[in-house]
Structures are given as C-alpha cells and as structure tokens.
N, C-alpha and C positions, 0 to 999 in steps of 0.2 A: 590645889584647892579641893575642898570636900566635894564628893560627887553626889548628885541627888539620890535620895532614897526612893523606893517605889511609891511610898506614901506621898512624897513631894510631887511626883509626876501625876499620881492619881488625883491629887487636889487641884492641880492647875488645869488638867484637861476638861474639867467640868465647865470651864469658861474658855472655849476655843478662841474667842476674839482676843484674849489676853495670852493664852498659852502659845500660839503659833505666830511666827514672823510672816509666813506666807499668807497674803490676803485670801487666797483661794481656800486654804485650810481654816482660816478664821471663820469662814462662812459654813463650815461643815457641822454636821450633827454627830455627836459621839454616841454610839449604840449603848443602851443602858440595860441593866438586868432587872429582875422582878422587884428589887429594892430601890429602883430608880437611881442606882449608882452606875458609873461607867463600867461596862463589862470589860474585864481585863484577862489577857492570857499571859501568864508569867513564865519566864524562863530563867536560866542561871545568870544571864548577863543583861537581860532586857525585859521590858514589858511591852505588850502589843495591844493596841486599841483599834476598833473598827470605826472608821469615819465615813459618813455618807454626805456627798456634796450636794449642792442645789440642783444639779442635773440628775441626781439619783445614782451617780457612780460611787462605788465603794472602794475605800482605800484601807490598807493596813499601815498603821503608824507605829513604828518600832523605836522606842526610846530606851537608851542604855542606862543601866544602874551601876556600872562600874567603869573605871577609867582605863583606857588603853591608848598609849601614845601612837601605836602603829595603825590604829583603826582607820583613820582618814586615808592614808596611803593604801591600805589594804583594799578598801572599797573603790578607790580610784583605779587601782590596777585591775580589779574585777570588771568595773564598768568599761574600761578601755578594751579589755579582751572580749567582752560580750557585745560591744557595739556593732561588730561586723559579723555576728553570729546570731541566728534565730533558733533557739532551742525550745522545743515544745514543752519540756519538763520544767523550765525555769519561769519565774515571774519577773516582769519588768520592775525595776526599782531605781531609786535615786537617793544617794547619800548626801545629806545636807549638814554642813559642819556646825552651824549655829542657827537652829530652827525651832527649838522648843525651850520654853522658859521653865526654870525651877521655882516652885512655890516657896522654897526656903530662903533663897538668896536673890531671886529675880534675875539671875544670869542666864545666858543662852547656852544650850548644849546640843550635841548632835542628834539627828533624827534620820531614820531611813523610811522613805515613803514608797510603798509597794502597791501594786494592784492587789485588791482583795480576792482571795480564792474561796468560793463557797464549796464546802465539802466537809468530809469527816476524816479524822486521822486514820491512818492505816490500821492502827490497833482496833478502833471501834468498828471499822468496816469488816476486818477479819473476824472479830467476835460475832458480828451479825451472821456472817456466812457460815461459820463453824456451828453456831447454834442451830442453823437450819440444815446442816449437812450438805452445803453447796460446794462439793469438791470441785466441780467443773469451773465454778466462778473463781475459786482460789487458784486453780491451774492457769486460768486465763490471766489472772493478776500476775502470776509468776512470769508469764510470757511478756506482759507489758513491762514488768520490772527489768527483765533482761534487755528489752529494747531501750528503756530509759538509761540504764547504765552504759550500754553501748554508745548511745548518743553523747553522754558525758565524756566517755573515754575518747571518742573521735574528736571532740572539741578540746581535749587536753585540760579537762576540768575535774577537780575532786571537790565534792561538796564539803567533806571534812567532818560532818556529823550526821551521817545517815542513820536514822532511827525512826521509830514509828510515828513520833509526834511531828517530825519534819517532813513526813510524806502524807499528802492529802489526796483523798480520792474524791473527785468531783462528781456531781450528779450524772454527768455523761460517762463516768467510768474512767476518766483520765487520771494519771498520776502526776502530781505537781510537788516540787520541792520548795520548801521555804526555809528561812533562817540561814543566811550566807556568811555568818560571822567567821566560820572556820574554813571557808572556801579557799581553794588553791588554784591558781592559774600559772602558766609558765613563768611569768615575771615575779612570782612570789616564792618559787621553789627555793628551799634552803632557809626561808625565814622562820621566825618563831611561831609556834601554834598560838592562836588566840583562845582556843578551847580544845579539850581533848575528847569531847563526845561522851555519850552514855556508855558506861563500861560494858554492858551486856552485848553491845553491838561492835565493840572495838577490839582490835587485836590485844591480847594480854600484855604485850610488851610496849604498847603505846602509852606514853606519859608526857609530862610537861616538856621534857627535853627532846621529844620527837619533832624533827623539823618538817616543814611543809613539803609535800611532794605530790605530783599529780596521780600517783598510785595509792594515795592514802585511803581511798574508798574501797580498794579491792576486797579486803577482808570483810568489811561491813556489808558490801553489796552481796557477797556470797552468803553471809549470815541470814539476811532477809530473804534471799532467793531460796535457800534450803528450807527455811521456816515455811514459806508459802507452798513449796513443793511437798513438804512433809505433811502439812495440814490438808492439802488437796488429796493426798493419798489416804489420810486417816484423820478426819476432822475431830475425832474423839481426843486427840492429843491436847487440844485446847482445854477441854474440861479437866484433864489430869494435871497439866502442867501450868495452867494459867488461872482458870476460874476457881478450882478447888483450893489453891494456895493464895488467892487474891493477888496474883502477880500482875504487874502493869507493863510488861514488856512482851515482845513477840517470841514466846516459846523458850528461847535460850537465856541462860544466866551466865554471868561471868565465871562462876564456880565450875560450870560444865567444862570450860576450856582450860581451867587451871588443873583439873584432875579428872580426866575423862573416865579413868577406871572406876571412879565412884559415881559417875553420872548415870542415873537411870534413863535420862533422855537419850544419851549416846547409845545405850543398849537398845532402846526402842527404835531409834533411827536405823541402827544396823539390822533391825528385823522388819523394816518397813516393807509393805507389800509392793512398793514401787522400786525397781532396781536402781533407777537414777538417783533416788533419794539416798539409798545405801552408799552408792559410789561417791556422791557429792558430799555427804556427811562425813565419810571417811577422809576425804580430801580436806574438808573444812577443819576437822580436828587435827589433822596432820599439819596444816598451815599454822594452826594456833601454837604448835610446839616449835616452829621455826621463826626466823626473823620476820618482821612485818612485810618486808619487801619481797618475800618469796611468794606471796599470794598473787596469782596473775589476774588480769581483768576478767570479769565474769564472761564476757563474750568470747574470750580465748579459751576459757575452761569449758564452756558449754557452747559449742559451735552452732547448734541448732536448738532453739528454745522449745521446739515441739518434741525433742527427744528422739526423733526418728534417725535411724542409722542409715548410712549409705549402702549401695548395693555391694555384694560380696562376689568377686569373680574367682573362679577356680582354674587351676591348670591341670592338664591330664597327660603327663609324660609317661613313657615306658621306662621303668627303672628296675634295678635289682632288689627292690623292696616291694612290699605288697600294701599299698595304701588303701585298698578297699575298692569296691565296685563303683566305677565312675558313673554308672547309670543310676546309682542309688543316691538320691538327695537326702541328707540327714533331715529327719522329720522335725517339725516344730513341736517340741515336747511341752506338755502342760507344766506350769510352774509348780514344783513339789515343795512342800513345807514340812519340816520336822518340828513337832511340838512336844515339849516335855511338860507334863502336868503333875504338880506336887499333890499327892493324895494324902500324905500323912507327914508329921514332923513340924518343926518350927515354921516352915514356909508353906504350910498347907493352904491350898486355894490359889497359889500363884502358878503362872505358866511362863515358859520360855520357848522361843521359836526362832527359826531361821529359814530362809529360802535359798541360801547360798553356802558355798564351802566355808566352814567356820569351825572354831573350836570353843568349847566351854569347859573351864576349869572349875571343879566342884570341891569345896572344902570350907574350912573356917577361916582361912587366911584372908587378909584384907585385899589381896590381889585376885581373888576368885570371882568369876562372873556370877556364879551361883554360890553365894556365901551362906553357910549354915552355922548359926550360933546357938549356944544353949544345949549342945549335944556332945557329951564327952567322948562318944564313940566315933566322932568324925575327926579325921586327921586334918592337919593344916592344909595339905594338898592331898585330897582323898582319891579322886579319879578324874580322868580327862575324857571328854566326849569329843570325837571328831565327827562332823556332820557334813556330808556331801549329798544333799537331798536328791533322791529319797533314801540314800544309804546312811548308815550310822555305825559307829564303832566305839566301844568303851574300853579304856585301859586303866586298870588300877595302878596307882602311883606308889606302890609299896606301902600302902596304908597300914595302920596298926591292926585293924580288924577286918580288912578285906571288903569287897563289894559283891553283892549278890544280884544275879540276874535270873529271874524266875526260880529263885531258891538255890541256885548253884553259885558257889563261892569262887571268886576270881581274885587272885593276889592275896595280900595280907601277910603280916609277919607272924601271926599266930596260926600255925598249921596243924595243931594237934587234933582238931576236930575234922580235918580233911581226910577222907578215905585215901590211904596211900596207894590203893590200886587204881584209883581214878585220876590218872595223870593229867587228863585234859582239864580237870577242875582246878589244878594248881597254876594253869597258864593265866597270866594277868590280863588277858585281852580277849574280847569277844565281839563279833559282829552282831548288831541288834536288828530286830525285826519289828514291824508294826505290832503294837500291843504288848511288847515286852515290859516287864516290871523290874525296876532297879531299886534295890534296898541298900542303904548305907546308914548304920545306926538306927535312929528313929524315923529317918526320912524315907519315904517311898515315892518314886516317880514312875509315871507311865509314859512310854514313848509312843507317839502317834504320828503317822505319816498321812498328810493331806494332799490332795491334788492328783494322786495316781492310785492305781489299784494296789491294795496292800500286798497282794501276792508278788508284785514286782519289786518289793523292797527288801528281800531277804539277803541277796548276795549281789556282788558286782557281776554283771552279765558277761558270759563268754562270747567272744566274737567269732562267728563262723568264717571259714576261709573263703574269701571272695574270688571271683574269676580273674584271669589275667587282664591287663590293661590293653586297650587298643593303641595303635600308633598315634603319636601326638600330631595335632594339626598345627599349621603354621601359626606362630605366635611370636611377638617381640620379647617375650619374657626370657630372663636369663635361664630359668629352669629348663626350658625347652632346647637350649643351646649347649647343655652340659653333657659331657662324657664322664660317666662315673668310673673311677679307677679302683680304689680299695677302701674298705671300711677302716676308720681310724679308731673309734671307740664306741662302746655302747654304755649308756648311763641311764640315770633316772628319767631324764628328759626324752631320750630316744637314741637313735643310732646316728653317728656322724660319719659321712663318707668324704674322702678326698675326691675332688672332681676337677675337670678342666673344661674351660669354655672353648668351644670349637672355633668361635669367631676370632678371638684374640689370644688364644693359648694360655689365658690367665688361670692360675690355680685358685680354687675356692674350696671352702668347706661347706658341705651340704648336710643339714640336720633334718631328720625326719621324725616327727612326733605323732604317734598314734594314740588318741585318747584312751586312757585306761578304762574308762566307763563311757557309756553312750551319752553324748551330749547333743542338744538340739541346735536349731539354727540361731536361736537367741544368744546362746553362749558363744557360738562361733562368731557371730557378729561382734560380740564384746571383745573377743580375742583380736580380730582383725582391726577393730577401731583402736584398741590400745597399742597395737603394733605400729600404727601410723606414726606415733611419737617416737618410738624406738628407731624407726627408719631415718629420722632426721638427725640422729646423734652422730657427730663426726669429731673424733679426737684422736691424736696420735697414740694414745695409750688405751684406747677402746678398740676391741675387735668390731669392725664395722659390719652392720647388717645391710646387705645389698638388696635383698628382696625377700618377701614372705608371702605366703598364700596357702591355698588348699590344693591338695592332690588327692582326689577321691575323698575318703573320710579321714585322711591324715593331714597334718599341717607340715609345711616345709619352710626352711629358713636357709637362705644362701648367705654365707658369711665370708669375710676375709680369711685367707688361709695363713696360718702361722707355722713356720717350719721348725721351731725349736721345742715342740712339745709343750707340756704344762708343768706347773710347779710340783704336782704330785709325782710325776715321772722323774723330774729333776732331783727331788728330795731323795727318792729311792736310790739314786746313783751316788749319793754322798756318804762319806764314812761315818758321819755323826753330826751333832749340832754345829752350826756355823757361826762365825763372827759377824756382828752387825754390819761391819764395813763391807762384807761380801755382798750383802743383799740390800744395802741402804738405798741405792739408786732405784731398784725395783719397787721398793716400798713407796718412795717419793713419787715415782711415776704412777703408781696405783692411786695415790692420794690426789694427784693432778686429775686423773680420770674421774674420780669420785667428785672432786670439786666441780668439774664441768657438768657432770651428770646431775648433781643436786641443784645446780643453778638453772638447769633446764626443767626443774620441778619433777624430777624423776629419781627413783632409787634403784639400786641394783637388786637387792633382795636375796641373793644366793651366792655370796662370796665364799669360796672354798679353794683349796689348792688346785683342783681340776679346772677351775674357771680363771686362773691366772696363767695365761699363755705366754710363751717366750717366742720372740721373733728376731731373727738376725738381720740387722741393718748396718751396712758399712763395717762388717766384721765385729759388731758389738750386739750382744743380746739386750733387748728391751722387753719390758713387761707390758702386757695388754690384758685388760679385763674382758672376759668373754661372757656372752649370754646376759647382757645387761637388761634387767627387767623381765627377761623371758620366763624364768621359772615362776616369778610372782604372778605374771599375767595368766599363764596357763593354769597355775595352781588355784588362783582365786576363781577361775571359770569352771573349776572342777575337772579339768582335762586329765590331770595326773592321778585322779582317784584319791585314796587315803595316803597322805604323806606325813602327817604329824604323828601318826601311830604306825603300827606294823612291826613285823619281826626284825626288819633290817633298817634301823635308824642310822644310816651311814653318815649323815652330816650334822648330827646334833652337837658335835664338839665345837662347831663353828657358828652355832646359833646363840644369840643373846637371849636373856631370860624373857624379855617382853614378847618374843616371837612365839613362845609356848603359851604364855598367859593369854595373849590375844593374837590369834593366827594372822589377822589382817593388819596388825600394827607393824608396818614397815616404814621406818623413818630414817633420815640420814645418819643419825647416831647409831642405828642398828648396823648399817653398812660399815661404819668405822670400827665397831666392836668386832665384827667378823673379820675385817682386814687385819686388825691387831692380833686376833686369834691365829690367823694363818701364819703370820710372821713370828709370833710367839712359838709356834710349833717348829718352825724352821730353826730358830735360835736355841731351843731347849730340847727338841725331840719329844716333848710332852705337850699335852693339851692344857689350856688355862685352868680348867676345873678338874678336881678329882671326882671320880665316880662314887656315888653313895649307894651301897648295897647292890642289888641286882637290877635296879630300875634306872636306865640311863636318863630318863626325863627328870628323875629326882635330883640328879646332879645339876641340871640346868636350873631347877626351881629353888634348890636349897643350898647348893655349894657356892662358896665365894671363890673368885679367881685367886690363884696363888701368885704372889708377887714374882715377877720374872727373875729377879736376882736370887730368889730362893732356889730356882731351878738351874740358873747359869750365872754364876757370880762374875763372869767375864763381861757381861753386858754393862756398858757404861751407866753410871747412876743417872745422868741426864736423860739417856734413852729409856732407862727403866721407868722413870717417872712418867714419860709419855705413854708407855705401854700400860702401866698400872692405872692411869687415869682413863685411857681409852677403853679398858676392860672393866670399868666399874659397873656393878650390876644395876645401878641407878642411872638411866639415860641422862638425867638432868646434871649429873656430876661428871659426865664425859665431855670430851671436846664437842662443841656444838656445830663445828664445820670441819671439812677436810682441810681447808686452807689454814685454819688455826692449828690443827694437829701437825700439819707439815711444817709450819713456822716453828713449832716447838722441837721438831726433830732436827732442824737445820742449825 
C-alpha cells in the first residue's frame, strides 16, 4: 500500500483527536509555529512533532514517511535490550505499530513516542561556542562525548547515525541522542541497515550493503570527538571551514576522507597546536583508508579523556654503553613551531607550520603539500623540507632550476651559473636557520622558528659526554637482570647487544637508542605511551618486545633473541638471485605477522632486510619481523633527528612513494609495499625502482616499479602478478590487506 506523504501527516496532526489512536495523545496540543501551523522537524525517513499533554509533559511524536518491513522487529529488539539498562544518553521511547492515521487514506501507521528533549543541536551549540572563542567549553563537550560513547559501547549499542542533528545539548549541558532508526543491539547484528547515516560522519566504505554491527559507531564517534578537540584547540577553524562556506556539518566533509592529500582541513589538523588533535586526526584519516571495522571504540583509542599521560619510570643499570647522566632529568622543552611564510609568488600571504617531525613536499605536482601553480620555473617535485622543530633542512630534488637559500643555489640541473670553485654550493641539501629565505622561481618563503630562542635553531646539538652510571638498585625489571655479552650490530635506531638474563639464562637482544637531538619530557611520554601497545603484540612471526623503558637519557628495548641473523646478512651469503620456492615460506610468515599487526590497529613502518630476522626452530629457519612500530614511534617523536633527508639515505629503496610525500602517512598498504620490495630484491638482486639522476628521492617520487619478470623471468607469472600489484605506486591499487596478498600467493 502507498505510504503517507509528509503532507498527509502534517494535515492530520492538526486534529489530534482524529490523528491518534491513544486517548492520551488525542488530548495533546501540537506545538505551532509563527504561521499557526504545526512545527515540524523533518528527516530522511520521518517527521517529528512536539506534543504537550494536559499535565504539561512534552512528547516527541515520530511518524514515518517511508515503508520498512523490518521496522517493527527492529524497535522491538531495541526496546527489549534497553529494558534492563538505564543509559543517561538515551531517551525513553515506545514503538506503536498502528497509532497515527493518514489524512490521505484514513489508515493507521506506526508511530514512535519519545520523551521530548529540550535543547539545541550539537551544530548550533558548537557554533555559539566557536563564535565566542569558548575553547574550554568545547574541550569539556569532547570529554562528555567520550563518556557518552563509552556508555554506549559498554551497553553493546551502536546508534547507527551519529551526527550533529541527532545529538542534542540540554540546558544543563548534557548530551542526548535521538533518532534510533539505525540503532544496533546484539540481537540485530548481521541485519540490514535501515539507513546509512550522513556521509560526512560515516566511514567512506559504509553503504546500503553494510550490515548492522555494534561497532558501527566507532568511526563516527571519532569524527565528532576529533572535531570537538580540534575546535577547542582552535575555534577559528569553524569560521574557515563552516561559516565561510555555509556548511551545515561539524567541520569534516566526506571529500576530506576520500582524498586527504587534497584536504586543507587535514593539513590544518596536522598543524594543530594540540598534540592530541594531530595524533587523533592522523589515526582518523588512516582508519578512513581501511575497512570500517578497523576503527576501535573511542574509549579504547583514547584511554583518558583529559589527555593526561601516565607516569614514566626509568631504569638505571650499569652497562657497556653510555646512556647519559642518571641525575639529569630531561627538561620539559617549550613546544617549538616551524613556520613558513610566503612573501612572494602565487601563494603570497599564505603560511604553513608544524610543531612535530614532518616533511613538506614543494612543487607543482598534485601530491605536493605546498603546491605552486602558474610558475614555469617550478619543477613538479622541486624541493623537500624536513622539519623537526626547532630544526629544519631543505633538500633540492634535482629540480630544473635549483633552490636558493639566502641567495646560494642548491641543486638544480642547470649548473653553468654556479661557480665551479664553490663546491658547497652544488650540494643539494642545507640545514636552515631562523630567518632564512628560500627562493624557488617566483616564490619566496621565509622560515621562522617560534617558541624557542632563534639562536638554538641553527644545528642539531652535540651531546656532552656524561659521567659513568652508578650501580643499579634492586628492581624487578628485566634490564637490571641482564649480563651484556657482545654487540650484534649498530644501525640507524641504535646499538643492539646480545645479553643473557641471569635469573633463567635466557638469551635476549638489547637495543639502546640515544636520541639524535635533545627531546623533552613530553616527547618521552609520547614514546612510552606508544610503546605500551607494542608490548602487547605476540605472534610467532614477530620478534617479541619483552620490556621497554628509559636508562638515563637513552631508551632501551629488550627483545627476543633470534639466532639466525637477518635477511641482509643471509642475502650477502648467497651466490645470486634465488627462486621464489626458496623463500616462499618466509614471505608467507611475514604476511601472517603483518596481518596480525594490522588487525591490532598498528603498522610496522620500517620493513627492510635488516628487520626480517631468522630463527631456528626444530631444525628449520623461520622468519620474524623485528622492530615493529619502533622506528615510526621514535621517528615521529623526533628522537632520530633528520631521517627523511641527509647524506646517507640507506633505506629509501624499501620506502613506498607515500612515505616521502607525507612523512606521517604510514598505512597497512605501505607495509605491504615494503615487504614486496624486500623479497623483490631477494628474487632479482635489484631494487624495484630505477634511480633517476643523482637524487635518490626523485626515484621514489617519479620512477615506476619495474615488473619483476623484467628482472627475473624465472618468477612464476602468478607470483609476478602479486608482486606487481603490491608494488603499485598508488596505495588504492595495491592489496588492501596482508591476508588478501597471502591468499593470492598461495
């Protein structure tokens, strides 16, 4: 039968005694507008009216304007689940199957009767606070939102359509959720969606075929939380992204999640003055690129809504390394910010800034963070800036015309104008200081360092030799029970020692990392907090992290010991490229490890031959991935200094393109690219990309991977297809999961 139109409902509610079957509702007064017409709130599937009964109690009457055979069962299941639960964020309701009459045919249709909630929508409330610059109120709202989503999660409920219009802020400041058409409770898991929500708040992959699950809200909850936290840190974002464009959602657009490289909001969030906003925004955009079920509940992602970190304990053992003076507590450094102001050129008047380790690619290419159009002297990828506030470095990317810093030319393919006697001027890289002026084509930028004295920003500081350590005190830590035997290797991350635990004679590997530049307590807390997740990882093909902490000014990591060396050492002992059958099991084992890691919402971030260790078990070598997440965590905290630039770019062969374009862009697909590159090298003896000119980074940015059979025709075609897909320069065209890649290899 035809379903009532909104106009049919509107006409009948003007006469409550005819419209409703319930005598109590027949005696209600329907609230009217200035034109003396029933005031209506319209949605995609229903219209809502406010009714006031004879006792003055207010009700929300929700009448549906589309048919859904599952609706009755849906609401019955929800009612049954809520009967034994009292949730402060939800409103009492009753679903009535035949309760309102249609004006067009006189038949009875369903109605939901709810307690009326006085308040304003979250959008209107946020607008008011942003206009007044009430950052503290917005931060408080974010904490309330965290508690609300935690309450829902504990009750195994997903609202299904979290968005600004379904969140009301009461006069008392409480948050209430309305519109339960898309709600999911355990009894409804696996059923069809009755609605898919407002796109700007939903995961990009959610659609009509997405089945109900109690984790359906995870992405939407994070969207709203990040918006509130970001606006609390910088209320001016509201004016730029909402009011100026007459946008009616909370900050985010669906387009931001579809292509973050073109999203100016993403760039602003990555430069937020609030570190938590930067971290959470990065996670949010990463989750948008994964499957919807990868986003965890908000209360698991943010364990403390206040953002306070737990205490950091340090160990103080005597060892054959020098971790620094135990009596010196790393100082709380002021937050430094590097700002680039455009003084001339097409982008004149704009500025770009960061407070954390980051890279900025400059050129006219669509993948550049600072994109300069309309200047023929600008190359597609002109130069790269690496920023570890307060330090900065510029590297020319073999541009056609070079880059000038304070009038001195760096790089460039036209060298006739360079004085041959000034060799230093031909080096394509330079450390930058506060006040330096960068010129590329018509564009002039000035680098400024804020938050620290300008004199401290010229070079990475040299560390003075600290005194010897005292004897360790009694401690249950593994570190204090170790007898250090011999050094195993020294790498970018630090020195690795072979050690033995005195208590049980177990062999372990001990890695000591001394920060390349001075970092404060805030960065140290970030490292320790991030390592908590790594410590929970346990998989037969991962090198387990047994303990981590601080020893003076160094970080230490106690890991499982593998007795078979690493792939780099193993490759060196081989006569030449190998058959895939020889290393097939190792590659599958690594994919198993990555599948597990990615399902734990983590990425490795530094896969290379040195980090694939071999261990003998029952006479057979098995592969184990080492240092999972370690380099990424230390690098993003700035502990390793400048790693994206420098004279010795040792690992660029195993880096996917997106890691250079966006230093902080580490996603599961990036791990799969790096793993494929490692085994490509084993099978061919060559790297996936050819070098372009003298600039190694240009090979990453501009060269396409060479099909593996062009390098080794003995690789089976089915295997070659897996490698070629995994090494695609476009992350969207690669395998989207380790499990999928493994399935195609088997």
